[in-house]
C-alpha positions in Angstrom: 49.7 8.4 11.5 46.9 8.5 10.5 44.7 11.7 8.9 41.9 12.5 11.8 38.5 12.3 10.7 36.5 15.3 11.1 34.0 14.9 13.5 30.4 14.3 11.8 27.9 17.2 12.0 24.6 15.2 11.5 22.7 18.3 11.0 25.0 19.0 7.8 22.0 19.2 4.6 23.7 15.9 2.2 23.4 16.5 -1.0 20.9 13.5 -2.4 22.7 10.7 -4.4 22.3 11.0 -8.0 20.8 7.9 -8.7 17.8 8.3 -6.0 15.0 9.7 -8.4 13.7 13.4 -7.5 10.7 12.9 -5.4 9.0 16.6 -6.1 7.4 15.5 -9.3 6.0 13.0 -6.8 4.8 15.1 -4.1 2.7 16.9 -6.6 0.5 14.1 -7.7 -2.5 14.7 -7.6 -5.2 11.9 -5.6 -7.2 10.6 -8.5 -5.3 9.5 -12.0 -7.7 8.3 -14.1 -5.9 5.6 -16.8 -5.0 6.7 -19.8 -7.5 5.1 -23.0 -6.1 3.4 -25.4 -2.7 3.2 -23.3 0.1 0.8 -24.8 2.3 -1.8 -23.0 4.9 -0.4 -20.9 8.9 -1.6 -21.1 8.8 -1.6 -17.6 12.8 -2.5 -17.0 13.9 0.6 -19.3 11.3 2.9 -17.2 12.3 1.8 -14.1 15.8 2.2 -15.5 15.1 5.9 -16.5 13.5 6.9 -13.0 16.5 5.7 -11.2 18.7 7.6 -13.2 16.7 10.8 -12.1 14.2 10.9 -15.2 11.7 12.4 -12.8 9.3 11.6 -16.0 9.3 7.9 -15.6 9.3 8.6 -12.3 5.9 10.1 -12.3 5.1 7.7 -15.0 5.6 4.8 -12.3 3.7 6.6 -9.6 0.8 7.7 -11.9 0.5 3.8 -12.8 0.6 2.3 -9.3 -1.5 5.4 -7.1 -5.0 3.0 -8.1 -3.5 -0.3 -6.7 -1.8 2.0 -3.9 -5.1 3.4 -3.0 -7.3 0.0 -2.9 -5.1 -1.8 -0.9 -4.4 0.9 1.7 -8.1 1.4 2.1 -8.9 -2.7 2.1 -6.2 -2.9 4.8 -6.8 0.4 6.6 -10.5 1.4 6.0 -12.1 4.3 7.0 -8.7 7.7 8.0 -8.8 11.2 8.1 -5.0 10.6 6.9 -5.2 8.7 4.1 -3.9 10.8 1.5 -0.6 11.5 3.6 -0.2 7.6 4.4 -0.7 7.5 -0.2 2.3 10.4 -0.4 4.2 8.1 2.4 4.0 5.1 0.2 6.0 7.2 -3.0 8.0 8.8 -1.1 9.4 5.3 0.5 9.4 4.2 -3.3 11.2 7.1 -4.6 13.9 6.0 -1.4 14.0 2.5 -1.9 13.7 2.8 -6.2 17.5 2.3 -6.5 17.6 -0.8 -4.9 15.6 -2.4 -7.1 16.8 -5.6 -9.9 14.0 -6.8 -11.3 13.5 -10.5 -9.5 9.6 -9.8 -9.1 7.1 -7.2 -10.4 7.6 -3.8 -10.4 3.9 -3.5 -8.9 5.0 -6.1 -6.4 7.7 -3.9 -5.0 5.6 -1.2 -4.8 2.8 -3.4 -2.8 5.7 -4.8 0.0 6.6 -0.5 0.5 2.9 -0.2 0.7 1.3 -2.7 3.3 5.0 -1.8 5.6 3.3 1.7 5.2 -0.1 0.1 6.4 1.7 -2.0 9.2 3.1 1.2 10.8 -0.4 3.7 10.7 -1.6 0.3 12.2 0.3 0.9 15.3 -1.4 2.1 18.6 -1.0 5.5 18.5 -2.6 5.8 15.1 -5.8 4.7 15.9 -6.6 8.1 16.6 -6.6 9.3 13.2 -8.9 6.9 12.6 -12.2 7.7 11.1 -12.3 9.8 8.5 -14.1 10.3 4.9 -12.5 7.5 2.3 -12.7 7.9 -1.0 -15.7 6.2 -2.5 -13.9 5.2 -5.8 -11.9 2.4 -3.4 -15.5 0.3 -3.5 -18.1 1.9 -5.8 -16.0 1.6 -9.4 -18.4 0.2 -11.9 -21.6 0.2 -9.6 -24.8 2.0 -9.2 -25.0 4.0 -6.5 -27.5 2.1 -4.6 -25.2 -1.2 -5.0 -22.3 1.7 -3.9 -23.8 2.2 -0.7 -24.2 -1.5 0.2 -20.6 -2.6 -0.3 -19.8 0.6 1.5 -21.2 -0.1 4.5 -20.5 -4.0 4.3 -16.7 -2.4 4.3 -17.3 -0.2 7.1 -18.6 -3.2 9.3 -16.0 -5.1 8.3 -13.2 -3.0 9.3 -14.9 -2.1 12.7 -14.3 -5.6 12.7 -10.7 -6.2 11.4 -9.6 -3.3 14.7 -10.4 -6.3 16.8 -7.5 -8.6 14.7 -3.6 -8.5 15.2 -2.0 -6.4 12.5 -0.2 -9.0 11.0 -3.3 -11.1 10.8 -5.5 -8.4 9.5 -3.0 -6.9 6.6 -3.4 -11.0 6.1 -6.7 -11.7 5.4 -7.0 -9.5 4.3 -5.2 -8.9 1.6 -6.4 -12.3 1.0 -10.0 -12.1 1.4 -10.7 -8.4 -0.2 -7.8 -8.9 -2.9 -8.4 -12.0 -4.1 -4.8 -12.7 -3.0 -3.3 -16.4 -3.1 -1.1 -16.9 0.1 2.2 -16.8 -2.5 1.6 -13.8 -3.6 1.3 -12.1 -0.1 3.7 -13.9 1.2 6.3 -12.0 -1.5 4.4 -8.8 -0.5 4.9 -9.4 2.9 8.8 -11.1 3.1 7.7 -13.9 4.9 7.2 -17.5 4.5 3.7 -19.0 2.9 3.2 -21.1 5.9 3.1 -18.1 7.9 0.7 -16.5 5.7 -2.0 -19.6 6.0 -1.1 -20.1 9.6 -2.3 -15.6 9.9 -5.2 -16.3 7.3 -6.4 -19.4 9.8 -6.5 -17.3 12.5 -7.9 -14.2 11.8 -10.5 -16.2 10.2 -11.4 -17.4 13.5 -11.4 -14.5 15.6 -13.9 -12.9 12.6 -16.1 -16.0 12.6 -17.0 -15.1 16.4 -18.3 -12.4 15.4 -22.2 -13.1 14.0 -22.1 -10.2 11.9 -19.2 -11.0 10.1 -19.8 -14.4 9.8 -23.0 -12.8 7.3 -20.8 -10.3 5.4 -19.0 -13.1 4.8 -21.5 -15.6 3.4 -21.1 -17.9 6.1 -23.5 -19.7 8.3 
């Protein structure tokens, strides 16, 4: 006689698998991490292997290395939000869960970038718009700039994001990564997990929609 399986209790606290990195150190990660001066090149595969084995120090090092880029990507895609810091933390929480599946087929930065884009895409759903209009860290637009140029760049970015609010999330993400991050369609396709021709189409249609706004045409340097 087949042994009867015990009923599954979905409320049971299941222990974290040994191969999933701990998240505690990531949750305590400061919102701004300055890169170390004179830092040595890192053996990325070895660092990832340590983190996948549960080494919290390696996990924190990955988070610190990727934090500036995650913040920049989220800021470029989403604009000003009160829940910005929460979204940054969400990226790293999802990284902790997904890291055991990373097999090195791409750069770690591409892997983290893909997670960042997915978090941003969810945040762009209609229910998330109610949380907008908060302060964004000035470093997203002012690194290496004086106060006056920083203010101009911030205002230009604010106007562009106001126009992007009228563009669908998929087209918005593709256009933002292309226009503001300077990524190629091939790079964007790797981050968003779609075909290159799909990315090109989204960029084209987003640009077409945005160019209908005279303010945006001026921001993009178009006549």
